[in-house]
C-alpha positions as CSV (number, residue, x, y, z in Angstrom):
1,M,92.8,-42.6,-9.1
2,K,89.8,-43.5,-11.0
3,E,88.9,-41.1,-13.8
4,Q,85.2,-41.3,-13.6
5,T,83.1,-38.9,-11.7
6,K,82.0,-41.2,-8.9
7,I,85.1,-41.4,-6.6
8,Q,85.3,-41.8,-2.9
9,V,87.5,-39.5,-0.7
10,A,88.8,-40.4,2.8
11,I,89.8,-37.3,4.9
12,L,91.7,-37.9,8.1
13,G,91.3,-35.1,10.6
14,L,88.0,-33.1,10.8
15,G,89.3,-29.9,12.3
16,Y,89.7,-26.3,10.9
17,I,90.9,-27.5,7.6
18,G,89.7,-31.0,7.3
19,L,86.0,-30.4,8.0
20,P,85.6,-27.4,5.4
21,T,87.5,-29.4,2.7
22,A,85.5,-32.5,3.4
23,A,82.1,-30.3,3.1
24,L,83.3,-28.5,0.0
25,I,84.3,-31.8,-1.8
26,A,81.0,-33.4,-0.7
27,S,79.0,-30.4,-2.1
28,K,80.3,-31.4,-5.5
29,G,78.6,-34.8,-5.2
30,I,81.6,-36.7,-4.3
31,M,81.3,-39.2,-1.4
32,V,83.5,-38.3,1.5
33,N,84.4,-40.4,4.6
34,G,85.6,-38.2,7.3
35,V,87.8,-39.7,9.9
36,D,88.6,-38.4,13.4
37,V,89.6,-39.9,16.7
38,N,87.3,-37.5,18.8
39,R,83.9,-39.2,19.3
40,H,82.2,-35.8,19.9
41,V,83.4,-34.4,16.6
42,I,82.1,-37.5,14.8
43,D,78.7,-37.4,16.4
44,T,78.4,-33.8,15.9
45,I,79.0,-33.9,12.2
46,N,76.8,-36.9,11.7
47,K,74.0,-34.8,13.1
48,G,74.8,-32.2,10.3
49,K,76.2,-29.8,12.7
50,I,79.7,-28.4,13.4
51,H,82.0,-28.1,16.4
52,I,84.0,-25.0,15.1
53,V,83.0,-21.4,14.1
54,E,83.2,-20.9,10.5
55,P,80.8,-18.9,8.2
56,D,78.9,-20.9,5.7
57,L,80.3,-24.2,7.0
58,E,77.3,-25.5,8.9
59,G,75.0,-25.2,5.9
60,L,77.3,-27.2,3.7
61,V,77.8,-29.9,6.3
62,H,74.1,-30.2,7.1
63,L,73.2,-30.5,3.3
64,A,76.1,-32.9,2.6
65,V,75.1,-35.3,5.6
66,R,71.4,-35.1,4.6
67,K,72.3,-36.2,1.1
68,G,74.4,-38.9,2.4
69,V,77.8,-37.7,0.7
70,L,79.4,-36.9,4.0
71,I,79.8,-39.5,6.8
72,A,82.2,-39.2,9.8
73,G,83.6,-42.1,11.7
74,P,86.7,-43.4,13.6
75,K,87.9,-45.8,10.9
76,V,89.4,-45.5,7.4
77,K,87.3,-47.0,4.6
78,A,88.4,-48.0,1.2
79,S,88.6,-45.0,-1.0
80,D,90.2,-43.7,-4.2
81,V,91.7,-40.5,-2.6
82,F,93.2,-40.3,0.9
83,L,93.8,-36.8,2.3
84,V,95.6,-36.1,5.5
85,A,94.7,-33.0,7.4
86,V,95.8,-33.8,11.0
87,P,97.8,-31.5,13.3
88,T,101.6,-31.1,13.1
89,P,102.6,-29.4,16.4
90,F,106.1,-29.1,17.7
91,K,107.9,-30.8,20.5
92,K,110.2,-29.8,23.1
93,G,112.9,-27.6,21.6
94,H,110.6,-26.5,18.8
95,Q,111.2,-29.8,16.9
96,P,108.4,-30.9,14.6
97,D,106.1,-33.6,15.7
98,L,105.1,-35.8,12.8
99,S,103.4,-38.4,15.0
100,Y,99.9,-37.4,14.0
101,V,100.8,-37.8,10.2
102,E,102.6,-40.9,10.7
103,K,99.5,-42.5,12.6
104,A,97.2,-41.2,9.9
105,T,99.4,-42.8,7.2
106,R,99.4,-46.1,9.1
107,M,95.7,-45.9,9.3
108,I,95.4,-45.6,5.7
109,L,98.1,-48.4,4.8
110,P,95.6,-51.3,5.0
111,Q,93.1,-49.7,2.6
112,L,95.5,-48.7,0.0
113,R,95.1,-50.1,-3.6
114,P,96.8,-49.6,-6.9
115,G,95.6,-46.4,-8.6
116,N,95.0,-44.6,-5.3
117,L,96.0,-41.2,-4.6
118,F,97.5,-40.2,-1.1
119,I,97.8,-36.5,-0.3
120,I,99.1,-34.6,2.7
121,E,97.8,-31.2,3.5
122,S,99.1,-30.9,7.0
123,T,101.9,-28.3,7.4
124,S,105.1,-30.4,7.3
125,P,108.8,-30.0,7.3
126,V,110.6,-30.5,4.0
127,G,110.9,-34.2,3.1
128,T,107.8,-35.4,5.0
129,T,105.9,-36.7,1.9
130,E,108.9,-38.7,0.8
131,K,109.2,-40.0,4.4
132,M,105.6,-41.1,4.3
133,A,106.2,-42.7,0.9
134,R,109.1,-44.7,2.2
135,L,106.9,-45.8,5.3
136,I,104.1,-47.0,2.8
137,F,106.4,-48.8,0.5
138,R,108.4,-50.4,3.3
139,E,105.1,-51.9,4.7
140,R,103.4,-52.4,1.2
141,P,106.3,-52.8,-1.3
142,E,103.8,-54.3,-3.9
143,L,102.4,-50.7,-4.3
144,K,105.5,-49.1,-5.4
145,G,105.0,-47.5,-8.6
146,K,101.2,-48.2,-8.6
147,I,100.0,-45.3,-6.3
148,H,100.3,-41.5,-6.3
149,L,101.7,-39.5,-3.4
150,A,101.6,-35.6,-3.1
151,Y,101.7,-32.7,-1.1
152,C,99.3,-29.7,-1.2
153,P,99.4,-27.1,1.6
154,E,96.2,-25.2,2.5
155,R,96.4,-21.5,2.4
156,V,93.1,-20.2,3.9
157,L,91.9,-17.3,6.3
158,P,89.8,-18.4,9.2
159,G,86.4,-16.7,8.7
160,S,86.7,-17.0,4.9
161,V,87.7,-20.7,4.6
162,I,85.0,-21.9,2.3
163,Y,85.5,-19.1,-0.2
164,E,89.2,-19.4,-0.1
165,L,89.4,-23.2,-0.5
166,Q,87.7,-22.7,-3.8
167,Q,89.2,-19.4,-5.0
168,N,92.9,-19.5,-3.9
169,D,95.6,-20.7,-6.0
170,R,97.0,-24.1,-4.9
171,V,100.6,-25.3,-4.9
172,I,100.7,-29.1,-5.7
173,G,103.8,-31.3,-5.5
174,G,104.0,-35.0,-6.1
175,I,106.9,-37.3,-5.3
176,D,107.0,-37.8,-9.1
177,E,105.5,-36.2,-12.2
178,A,102.7,-38.8,-12.4
179,S,101.7,-38.1,-8.8
180,T,101.5,-34.3,-9.4
181,E,99.4,-34.7,-12.4
182,A,97.0,-37.1,-10.5
183,A,96.7,-34.6,-7.7
184,V,96.0,-31.7,-10.1
185,R,93.3,-33.6,-11.6
186,F,91.7,-34.2,-8.3
187,Y,91.9,-30.6,-7.0
188,S,90.6,-29.3,-10.3
189,R,87.3,-31.0,-9.3
190,F,86.6,-28.3,-6.5
191,V,89.3,-25.6,-6.8
192,R,88.7,-22.6,-9.1
193,G,92.0,-20.9,-8.5
194,S,95.1,-21.9,-10.4
195,L,96.9,-25.0,-9.7
196,H,100.6,-24.8,-9.8
197,K,102.7,-27.8,-10.3
198,T,106.0,-28.5,-8.5
199,N,107.6,-31.3,-6.5
200,S,106.7,-32.3,-3.0
201,R,109.8,-30.8,-1.3
202,T,109.1,-27.4,-2.9
203,A,105.4,-27.5,-2.1
204,E,106.3,-28.3,1.6
205,M,108.8,-25.4,1.8
206,T,106.3,-23.1,0.1
207,K,103.9,-23.3,3.0
208,L,106.6,-22.8,5.5
209,V,108.0,-19.8,3.6
210,E,104.7,-18.3,3.3
211,N,104.1,-18.1,7.1
212,A,107.8,-17.2,7.9
213,Y,107.5,-14.2,5.6
214,R,104.4,-13.1,7.5
215,D,106.0,-13.8,10.9
216,V,109.1,-11.6,10.0
217,N,106.8,-8.7,9.0
218,I,104.7,-8.9,12.0
219,A,107.8,-8.9,14.2
220,F,108.9,-5.6,12.6
221,A,105.5,-4.1,13.6
222,N,105.6,-5.6,17.1
223,E,109.2,-4.4,17.7
224,L,108.0,-0.9,16.4
225,S,105.3,-0.9,19.1
226,V,107.7,-1.5,21.8
227,I,110.1,1.2,20.6
228,C,107.1,3.7,20.2
229,E,106.2,3.0,23.8
230,E,109.5,4.1,24.9
231,A,109.6,7.1,22.6
232,D,106.1,8.3,23.5
233,I,104.7,8.0,20.1
234,N,101.4,6.4,19.0
235,V,102.5,3.4,16.9
236,N,99.1,3.2,15.1
237,E,99.5,6.7,13.9
238,L,103.1,6.2,12.9
239,I,102.2,3.0,10.9
240,N,99.5,4.9,9.2
241,L,101.7,7.7,8.2
242,A,104.7,5.5,7.2
243,S,102.5,3.4,5.0
244,K,101.5,6.6,3.0
245,H,104.9,5.8,1.2
246,P,104.0,4.1,-2.1
247,R,106.3,1.1,-1.3
248,V,105.7,0.8,2.4
249,K,103.1,-1.4,4.0
250,I,103.6,-2.0,7.6
251,L,101.3,-4.5,9.3
252,Q,99.6,-3.9,12.6
253,P,101.3,-4.8,15.9
254,G,99.5,-7.1,18.5
255,P,100.3,-9.0,21.6
256,G,102.2,-11.7,19.7
257,V,101.6,-14.3,17.2
258,G,99.3,-17.3,17.4
259,G,97.4,-19.7,15.3
260,H,98.3,-23.2,13.9
261,C,100.5,-21.7,11.1
262,I,102.4,-18.5,11.7
263,A,103.4,-19.2,15.4
264,V,104.5,-22.9,14.4
265,D,105.7,-23.2,10.8
266,P,108.8,-21.0,10.9
267,W,110.3,-23.3,13.6
268,F,110.0,-26.1,11.0
269,I,112.5,-24.2,9.0
270,V,114.6,-23.4,12.0
271,A,114.7,-27.0,13.0
272,D,116.0,-28.2,9.6
273,F,118.3,-25.2,8.9
274,P,119.4,-23.9,12.3
275,K,122.7,-22.2,10.9
276,Q,120.9,-20.6,8.0
277,A,117.6,-19.4,9.4
278,K,118.9,-16.5,11.6
279,L,116.3,-13.9,10.5
280,I,113.4,-16.4,10.8
281,R,114.5,-17.6,14.3
282,L,114.9,-13.9,15.5
283,A,111.4,-13.0,14.2
284,R,109.9,-15.9,16.3
285,E,111.9,-14.6,19.3
286,V,110.7,-10.9,18.8
287,N,107.0,-12.1,18.6
288,T,107.3,-14.4,21.5
289,G,109.0,-11.5,23.4
290,K,106.2,-9.2,22.6
291,T,103.8,-11.4,24.5
292,E,106.1,-11.4,27.4
293,W,106.3,-7.6,27.1
294,V,102.4,-7.3,27.1
295,Q,102.2,-9.6,30.3
296,Q,104.6,-7.3,32.2
297,K,102.9,-4.1,31.0
298,I,99.5,-5.4,32.3
299,Q,101.0,-6.6,35.6
300,D,102.7,-3.1,36.1
301,T,99.4,-1.5,35.4
302,A,97.5,-3.7,37.8
303,A,100.2,-3.0,40.5
304,S,99.9,0.8,40.0
305,F,96.1,0.5,40.3
306,Q,96.4,-1.3,43.6
307,K,98.9,1.2,45.0
308,K,96.5,4.1,44.1
309,Q,93.2,2.6,45.0
310,G,94.2,0.3,47.9
311,R,92.6,-2.7,46.4
312,P,93.4,-5.3,43.8
313,A,92.4,-4.5,40.3
314,V,89.9,-6.5,38.3
315,V,91.4,-7.0,34.8
316,A,89.3,-8.1,31.7
317,C,91.2,-9.8,28.9
318,M,89.3,-8.7,25.8
319,G,89.6,-11.4,23.3
320,L,91.2,-14.8,23.6
321,A,91.3,-16.1,20.0
322,Y,94.5,-15.8,18.1
323,K,92.9,-13.4,15.6
324,P,89.8,-11.3,15.1
325,D,86.2,-12.7,14.8
326,I,87.0,-16.4,15.2
327,D,86.9,-18.8,18.1
328,D,90.3,-20.5,17.4
329,L,92.5,-20.6,20.6
330,R,95.4,-22.5,19.1
331,E,98.8,-20.9,20.0
332,S,96.9,-17.8,21.1
333,P,99.1,-15.2,22.7
334,A,96.0,-13.6,24.2
335,L,95.1,-16.9,26.0
336,E,98.7,-17.3,27.1
337,I,98.5,-13.7,28.6
338,Y,95.2,-14.6,30.4
339,E,96.6,-17.7,31.8
340,H,99.8,-15.9,32.9
341,L,97.9,-13.3,34.8
342,E,95.7,-15.9,36.5
343,K,98.8,-17.7,37.7
344,H,100.2,-14.5,39.1
345,G,97.2,-14.0,41.3
346,I,95.5,-11.2,39.4
347,T,91.7,-11.3,39.3
348,V,91.2,-11.5,35.6
349,M,88.0,-11.9,33.4
350,A,88.1,-14.1,30.1
351,V,86.2,-12.3,27.5
352,E,85.7,-14.1,24.0
353,P,82.4,-13.2,22.3
354,N,83.0,-16.0,19.7
355,I,82.9,-18.7,22.4
356,R,79.7,-19.4,24.5
357,K,81.0,-22.1,26.7
358,H,84.4,-23.5,27.3
359,S,85.4,-26.5,29.4
360,K,88.4,-24.8,31.1
361,L,87.5,-21.1,30.9
362,A,84.6,-19.2,32.6
363,I,83.6,-16.9,29.7
364,T,82.5,-13.4,30.7
365,D,80.0,-11.4,28.7
366,T,81.5,-8.3,27.0
367,L,79.2,-5.7,28.4
368,R,79.5,-7.2,31.8
369,A,83.2,-7.1,31.8
370,V,83.2,-3.3,30.6
371,R,81.0,-2.7,33.6
372,E,82.8,-4.5,36.3
373,A,86.5,-4.5,35.2
374,D,88.8,-1.7,36.4
375,I,91.4,-2.4,33.5
376,L,90.2,-3.3,30.0
377,V,93.1,-5.1,28.2
378,F,92.2,-5.3,24.4
379,L,94.2,-8.3,23.1
380,V,92.1,-9.1,19.9
381,R,90.3,-6.6,17.6
382,H,86.9,-8.4,17.6
383,K,84.2,-6.4,15.9
384,E,82.1,-6.5,19.2
385,F,85.0,-4.5,20.9
386,V,85.1,-1.7,18.5
387,G,83.1,1.4,19.7
388,L,82.6,0.2,23.2
389,N,82.3,2.9,25.8
390,T,85.3,2.6,28.0
391,A,84.9,5.9,29.8
392,G,86.1,5.7,33.4
393,K,88.2,2.7,32.7
394,T,91.9,2.1,32.4
395,V,92.4,0.8,29.0
396,L,95.4,-1.1,27.6
397,D,95.0,-1.4,23.8
398,F,97.4,-3.8,22.2
399,C,95.6,-4.4,19.0
400,G,94.2,-1.0,17.8
401,V,90.6,-1.3,19.0
402,V,90.6,2.2,20.6
403,N,93.0,3.8,18.2
404,H,93.2,1.9,15.0
């Protein structure tokens, strides 16, 4: 990688991580070529606008585009640094799907030159960076020993991505020491947090372990909520009281676990280490089971309403995103619950204040839903829901909106 200030960076994948990263790097005066396969995404960014909800992002993108340091397109251009931030979902049987990472790598291949730095930020199974290195050197053997390859996972909170991209510590692991050092020099241009050096395999596992740890702790809270329902105990009060212990901090339960990280990453560990990852697998099953438990609870309540009132209930699913105050529906248990109820013939409203229009969902205004629904099902603790007048309604609160 060139040591002078004027370098060019290509970022493949302009989604929830790629676009904020591109905008932040461009804000430092570094030329960024953003690459995406979605024409709508490309056109939106080149107009200085954004296609996702994230505070402070649109201003950064608008300024970077106006200054000419951020350009989006469908093709990879020659650059000094290539950063891969594409999705890594799982396939049937919860097996990791690396096809997007491999496709991005193949798109980069023709543009690679000696001295380049290749970085994967996409959440990946252990050994992915080394696998892509083998692919590159198999196709371009003349580059072996002449380019740097590293892995650096993102660890940001939606709603605070711009701040956390700069302030959070980063774990950086290269396929060799020189690659690690090259990646550290690059990230030091825009990251204020500490940069921790390791190897690529450890960096890959670090990302997976961070989210598996959180999944296990959420599973404990979700299991508690089911137990408390049977024991006629308010789980929110219980958690509050138990957490008064100086060494106890229990998380809040919900309708399951969603998002592109916690609901997915633990399966990458289970896939590679099926015999050893017993607790990690069980936590995933508990959190998936909580979603099914919520679905059944709503169906039972709707059936009870119809029996008493002599007509079908109108149910409002309050919140569809996978966590509060964002528009991200990826792996959302709330969305899964809504779709399940709809398939089972229940009249259900989709209420998501962070989404104005959706290609597949008819979004209902929050206040209209409160007026017209018989059963209000709180699935996400959006700020718009706190303090709503729910008098006269049947309320099912699975996320602590009514009694936090």
